[in-house]
N, C-alpha and C positions, 0 to 999 in steps of 0.2 A: 611328346616330351618337348620343354622349352629350351632355349638355347644355352650355352654354357655360362656358368658363373664368371663374371667380370671381375678382373684385378691383375695384380694386386693392387690395392688402395692403402692409403695412409690417413690416419685422423691426425691433423696437425696441431691440436690442443697442446699436446704434451711437447711440441717442440718449438712454437712460436715464441719469441723473445725479442730482447733489445740488441741481441748480437747477431751480426752476420753470419750465416745466409738466412737467418731465422726471421728478419726484421722487417721483410717487405713481401709483398704477394710475388713480386718479380723473381726475387732470389729464393724464396722458399720454395716455390714451384719448381725452379730450375733444379734446386738440390733434389727434390723428391724424384724429378724424371731422370735425373742423372743415376739414382740408384736403381731404376728399373721399375719404379712404381707407374702404374698407368692411370691411377685416380687420386684425388685428394679430398678429404673430408674436412669442410671449413668449420673452425670455432667461430660461430656468428657473432660473438660477443667482442672478439678481439679486433679493435680498430687498427693495430698495426698491419693487418694484412686484409681486413674487409670492412666494409662500411654498411651495416644490415639497413639501416634507414634509407640511405641513397639506393640500395639495391631494390628496395621496395617501392621505391618512386621513380626509378629510371631503368627502363629496359636496355637503354644505351649503355649505362654503366655496367650493368650485368653482360652485355655482349663484351665489353672491353675485358672484363674479369675473365671471362670462359677464353677469350681470345689469347690473353696471355698465357693462360694455362694451356692451351692447345700448343701455342708456340714452343712449350717447354716440355711436351709430350705427355701431358696429363690432362684428364677431364675432371670436373666436379662431381663428385659422388652423391653427396647430400650435404646440407647444412647441419652443422652441430647445434642444438639449443638446450644443452643439457642445464647450463645455469639458469637461463631464464625459465625454463619448466620447472626446475626446482623451486623457484620463487613464487609460481602460481599458487603453492600452498604450503606453509611453513608453520608448525607448531609454535607457540610462544616460547617454548623451552630453547629453541634454535634461533630466534630472532636475531641476537647480536652476532652469532656465529655466521649466519647467512646474509647479514647486511653488507659483508664483503663483495657478495656477488653483484651487488646493485650499486647504481651511481650515487654519488654523495648526496645528491637533492632528494633522494627518497629513503636515505637510511634512517633509522630509528622512527620510522612510520610505516607500520606493517600495511595498513591499508594503502597508502601510496604506493609501496614497493609492490604489492601485488598487482594494482592497476598497471604499473609499468612493466611486470612480466608479462601480463596478458597482451598489453599492445606489442610487446616484442615478439610474442608468438605470432600476432596477426601480421606484424610486418615481415616475419619470416616465412609465412604462407605466400604472400605477394612476391617476395624476393625469390622463394622457390618456383613459382609461375615464370617469372620472367627469365630465370636460369634453365627453365625446362627440367627441373627435377622432379622425381616421383615419390621422395621420401625425405623426412627430416628425423634425424635421431635426437631423443630427449629424454629428459626425467619428468616423471609425474607430479613430483613433490610429495610431502608428507604432513598429515595431520594425526595420524593413529600410531606413528612409529615408536613414541615413547612407551607406548603400551602393548609393545610385541609381546612379552613374556608376561602370563597374566598371575603376576604376585606384587600387591594383593590382587585378588579375583577382581577382573574387570566387570563394571556395571553391564547388566543385559543392554545391548543396543549401541554400544560406544563405537565399536568397530563400524557396524552398519551405518552410524551417523556419520561418520568420518568419509566413508566412502561415497554416501549420498551428496554430501558436500563438494567433494573431490570431482564427481561426475558433473555436478552442476556447473562448477568453474571451467571444465575441460570441455563441454559440450559447444559452446559457440565457437572454441577454436577448432574443434572437428569440423564444423560446419564451414568455417573459412578455409580449412586445408581441401575440403571436399570441393569447394568452388574453384580451388587451385589445381585440383587434380594431383593431389599429394597426399601421402600417408604420413601420420605422427606414429613413429616407431618408439615406444618406450623402452630403455634400457631396464630390465627387472633386475633390481639392485638393493642391497641392504641399504637402509636408510631412506628408502622410498616407500610409499604405502604398498605399491605394486612391486614385490620382489621375487614372486615365484608364480607358478601356473595358477594355483587357487586364488590368491589375490587379483590376479590378472583378470580370471573369470567372474569374479564379483564385482569387479568394476565394469567389465565389458556388459553384463547384465544391466548395469545402471545407465549405461549409455545406449541401451537398446540395440545391442550388436553393431554398433557405428562401423561403416565400413572403413573409416580412416582410424580407428583405434587398432594400431598394430604392434608389434614386437621388433625391437632390435636385439637379435639374439647374440649373447655373449656367454659363452659357456664357463669362463672364469668364475664368474659369481655363482653358478650352480655347483660347480665342484667344491667350493668353499662352503657351500650349504649342505653339501652332500646330497644333492638332488640329482636324480639320473637325467643328465643332460642330454642324452642320446633319444631316450623315450619321450623327453620333452618336444622334440622336434617331429616325432610321429604324431603327437597330440594336438600341436600347434602350427604345424607347417604352413597352414592356409593364412595364418595372421604374421607369419615372419616376413618382413619386407626389406630387412637390413641385417647385416652381419658385422659383429665385431670380433676379429680373430685375436684373441688373447689367452695365453697361457697362465696356468696356476698349478700349484701343488698344496696337497693337504697331508701333513705328517703328524698326526696327533702324538701327544707323550703322556707320561703319568702326571704332568703337571697342567696340560692345557689341552683344548679341543677346538670346536668350532668358534668359540668366543675369544679365544687367543690371549686372554688374561691382560688385555690394555697393553700388550707390548708394542713397541715399534715394528714396522714391517719385516724388518730382518730377522726378527726373533719371533714371529707368530708361527703357529703350526699351519695355518693357512696364508700362502703368500702367493702374489702375482709374479709371473716369471716371463722372460723373453720366449719367443716361439720356438719350441722345439726342447726346452729347458724345463719343462713342467711334466704335468702327468695326464694331460688332455688327450684324449685319441682323435686328433684332426683328420687322419685318415677316413674314420668312421663318420665323422660330422660332413665332410666334403662328399662322401658318398649317399649320404642321406639327402644332402641338400639338391644333389644331382637327381637323386631318384625321384624327389618330389617336384623337379623342375624349376627350382629357385634360378632365377635369371638376372639378378641384380649384382650389386658389388660385395665383395669380400674385403674387409677394411682392416688394417692392423690398427690396433690401439695399444700402443706400447705403455706398459708399466711395469717394472720390474726393480726388485729391492737390490740387485746384485750389478746387473750389466749396465754398461754406459748406453745411452738412448740412441746415439749415432751408431753404435755397432748393432743395437737391437733392431733398428730400423733397416740397416743395410742386410741383416741376415734374414729379418722377417719378409722382406720383399721376395727373395728366392724361396723362403719357405712357402709362401702363399702360392706363388707361380706354380711349384713343383706339387703342391695338392689340388689344384684345380683340374677337375677331370672334364676332358673333352667327350661330350655325350655321344654315344653310339646311335646311328639312326638306322640300324639293323639287327636282328638277333644273330648271336655268334654262330647258331647252327644252320642258318639260311641256306647254306651249301647244300645240306642234305634234304632239302624240303622240294617241293614240287608244285605244279599248279592245283589249283582247287578244284576237284572233281565231285559234284554232290554225289554222284551215282556210286563212286568209290568210298566215300565215307559211309554210306548206308551199307554196302557190302561189308566194309571193315566192322561195322556194328552188328552184323548179323540181321539186318532189317530188311524186308521185302522192297524190292524196286518199287519208286513212284509210279502209280498208274498214269498212261499217258492221256 
């Protein structure tokens, strides 16, 4: 069995801002370390705290960034590339909405925006190599999402064509990450073409089971879909290379269910919550991940419709720390055992002694 889960870590995407202590790499890592976090996941698009292009081009810069983190008591867990990954594939219906994720120079130009996104992913592979990271967490993007619910009936082959194109766009990115000895871990998420196990399998088949096509496991999205998030681990544990620890609750009413009636987060039947305030069985999740030998980071992704983020972060560090299981190296009943004796084993089974 592999070593213990690492953590607690925290994704800085929801915290980076123009206000101290969240406005620089030095101050935000000091803040995270002061709360008891041992790792930080970097939003690679946020120039206030990280320069992705410079990291791809300069090992010295990466050493400096990692050194500042270590001085403040934290390691870099992964690069987050959600926004860039999202723009690898965008259905035209979402062009204007997703333009905000891209720099001004490529907005209102879907082809230029996609080329920029792919370049960003290739830069993140090189930066991950310079930082010595084993995974990036990302989104796959979406071409088929507007056709999720089949009304009117979808034309035969529509989803297959979308996934064929998605695979074509991601394969060279996977190859670049393979050269960097790093995994691409998709967060399976509504709004993406890969949002559950079935869609992930359909895509994985199209990239020929590429070894760098992996999963960032986040149970909150599965609870809100009413998917069995524990069995998911049993099925896909060999592909789970990153963890987002985020809580959620699902309380359907006579007025709304999974789709939540277009309501704001606070009024939805399904809501994200701070750790410990929702319905997810994290004890079972950490047990399963320990059982299967997961040995990477457990990272808090804070998203809550009620609690203040700084409170959620402070509570989340302790929550994750208390759930990490120190894996045993021996069986609990070893005290009652004895030396292996082949002759004894045969006697106990009523078998004749082995002839000399």
